[in-house]
N, C-alpha and C positions, 0 to 999 in steps of 0.2 A: 493627698498627692503632693501637697505643698512642700513638706520637708524632703520627700524623695526627689522631687524635681530640682530643689535647691542643691541637694547633694550631687545629683546627675550633672547639673551645670557646672558645679565646682570641680568634679572629678573627671567626668568624661568629655564634656564640651571644651573645657579649657586646655586639656592635655592630650585628648585623643579625638581630634576633629573628624578624622576619616570615619571612625566608628559612629560618631554622632550623625554624620551625613547619611550613613547606611540606614540608621534608624529613621531619619527624616524621609528617605526614599520609601521605607515601609509605610510611613504615615501618609505620604503622597499617594501610595497605591489605594488607600481607602478613599481619598478624595476622588481618584479616578473611578473607582467602583461606584461611589455615590453619584457621580455625574452620569455614569452609564445607566444607573437605576432611574434617575429622574428624567432622563431623555428617552426612557423606555426601550433602550436597545437590549436590555436584559429583562426578561419577563419573570417577575416574582411578586408574591404578595407582601404586605406590610410586615407580617410575622417573620417571614424568611429574612427580609431586609433587616429588621430589628435584631434577629438572632445573629446574623453576620456582623452587624455593627457591635453587638455585645462581645462577640468572639474577638474582634479587632481590638476592642477596649481592653479586654483581659490580657491579650497577647502583648499589647503595648505596655501595660503595667508590669507584666512579668519580665519582658525584655529589658525595660529600663531598670527594674529593681535588681535583676541578677547581673546585668552588665556593670551597673554601678557598683554593686557589691564586689564583683570580681576585680575591677580595677582599683577599688579602695583597698582591698586586702592585698593586692599586688603592690600597691604604692606603700602600704604600711610595712610589708615584708621587706621591700628594698630599703626603706628608711631604717627599719629595725636592724637590718644587716649592717648598714652604714654606721649606725650608732654603736653596734657591737664592735665593729672594726676600730672605730674612734676610741672606744673605751679600752680595747686591748692595747692600742698605741699608747693611750694615757697611762695605763697601768705599767706597761713595759718601760716607759720613760721614768716613771717613779722608781721602779725596781733598778733601772740602770743608774739613777742618781744615788740610790742607796748603796749599790755595789761600788760606785766611784768614791763615795765618801768613806766606805769601809776600807777600800784599798789605800785611800789617802791617809786615813788614820793609821793603817798598818805601816805605811812608809814614813809616818810623821817622826817617829823616834830616830830613824836613820837620818832623816833630813836634819833634825835638831843636832845630832852628833856631828854631822858634816859642817853645820853652821858653827857649832861650838869650837870645832878644830880650826876652822878658818878664822874665827874671831880671836882665838888664843894666839894664832900665828900672825894676827893683824894682816891677813891676806884679803885686802879689800876687793881685788879682782875676783877672787873665788866667791866672796860673799855676794858681790854683784851678779856673778854668773849664776849662782844658785837661785837668787831672787828672780832674775829675768827668765831663766829656763824653766823653773818649777813652780815657784810660789805664785808669781803674777799671772801666768796663763791659767793655772788651776783655780785661783781665786776668781778670775774673771768669768770662767765657765760656770763655776758653782753659783756665783752671784746672778748670772743671767738666768739659769734654770730656776733658782729659788725665787727670783722675781716673778717669772712667769707663773709658777705654781702657786705662789702666795696670792697673786692677783686673781687667778682663776678660782681659788678657793672661795672667793666672795660670791661666785655664781651658784645659786641654790639648785639649779636644774642640772642633773647629771648629764643628760643628753646634750644640752647646749655647752656645758663645760668640756665634754669630751670632743665635741665638734670644734670648738675654739682651739683646744690644745692641738688637735690634728692639723688645723689650718696654720696655726702659728708655727708648728714644727716644720711644716712644708715650706713656709716662708723663710725660716732660718736656715734650712738646708740649701735654699737657693741664694743664700748670702744677703737676704733682706733684713734690715734692722726692724724689729717690732717693738713698739711701745704700747703698754696697756695702762688704761685708767679705769679701774673698777675698785674704788676706794672703800665702799661700804657693801655689806651683804645685799644682794638684789635677787628677787624672784621674778622671772619673766611673767608678764601679765597672763592670767588665765583666759582673757577675752580673745586670745589668739591661739589657734590650734598649734600644738607643739611642732607638728610636722611642717606647718607653714613657717613658723619661726625659724626652724632649722634651715629651710630653703632660703629664707630671706638672708640670714647670716652667711650661708654658704655661697650664694651668688655674689654678695657684696665682697666677701673675702677672696673669692676666686678672681673677680675683676681686679681687685686691688693687687693681688699677687702677680697677675698677668701683666699689669701696667708697671708696677714697681720693678719687676725683673728686667724691664727694658730701659729703666732710668739709669742715670750715671751712678747715683748713690741711692740705691733702692731703700725705701723706708715706708712703713705702714704704721699708722697711729690708730688705735681702737679704744673707744670709750663707751661705757654702758653705765647709766646711772639714773636714779630717780630724781625728779625735779617737781616738787609740789605734787600736782595731780597727773603728772606726765612721766613716762619713761622715755629716755632719749638714748638712741644708739648712734654713734658717730664713727665713721671709718674714712680715714684719708690716707693718701699715698702720693709719693713723688711720681712724676710722669716724665717721659721723654719729650713730650710736647710742652712748649711754654704755657699754652692755654688750650684746653680741650674745648672743641666747638660744641657748646651745650645745646644749641638749637638743632644742629645736625644729629647730635646724640639722641635727642628726644624723638626726632623723626625715625632714626634707625631702630629705636626700641620697639616700633610697631611692625618691623620686618621679622621674618622667621630667622633669617641668617644675617650676620653682620661680622665684619672683620675688625671693627674698631675695638681698641683695648677695653673700653668700658661699655661696649655694646653687647658683649657676650652675656647672655642670660637676662638682659634687661627686659626683654619681652615677657618672660616668665615672671620677673619681678613685678612688672606693672600689673599683670594678671593677679598675682597674689595680693598686692596692695589694694587693688580695686574691690576686693571682697570685704575690706574693712574700711568703712568710710571715716573712722576716727583716726586713721593713720595718715600723717603728713610726711611727704618726701621732698627734701630740698637737696640741691647739689650745686656746687660752685667750683670754679677752677681759676687759678691765678698763680703765676711765677713757678711753673713746673710742679704744681700741686693740685690734686683733685680731691674733693671731699663730699661725702654723701651724709645727710642727716635724716634719720628716721625718727619721727616723733609719734609716740603712742599716746593719744589723748584719752585718758582713762575716765574722765568725767565730763 
């Protein structure tokens, strides 16, 4: 029963407390039955009592097993759907980039002809106009997209790569500047369930986007790298507040609901991290900047 109970605590107790309490009420009913039997309010022999106890045990096992399996499959189905959506977004952006480059290449000759004509006429204003209107914006856009894609190419997990691209795209659409630091190929540790890793990154990014969107100059910095026997994930963002109240934030993370910019999802994050004693979580805030560091101690 040990493995089953661990999975039950991880899937049902953590995320479906009402269901777990209903199961607790069923178990309490057996305690009530046992108390009635021992106080002799209910007349039955030991064989009957043992048989009912056995039925309770079997029912408890089956209830826990199939409810855990149901929510586990439901959880995996939702995450698989999200992963597929992220992958579709990732693929569509790659295709969009390819189309943009193909169109740019198609117009390249016309652009060169226009520049050639302006140069021959020594028309500096026309040259400057073409450069500012066409070349500079296109170059900036292509550089930004290429930088994001080239950095994400270092992430060996397709699910995490797709999720990161989805979150980064969302941040860019909100006008938030995003900086990535993934310099070397990295494979997320197998000691952490992939679904849990996706949740951790999703919560951190959602909080960062939510806070950076309210800041004057929204910016998110994300880094993921190996450091000796550790993997380190860092996400920082600008904030509207000069300093986030870390003590209050820690208290709020134990509540079910919170309105703080970085309180959203922290309760679930704490629950996720508590399953892995080798994970260390640090956070700091200073000068309109908030940063969280997740350290995966692998040895």
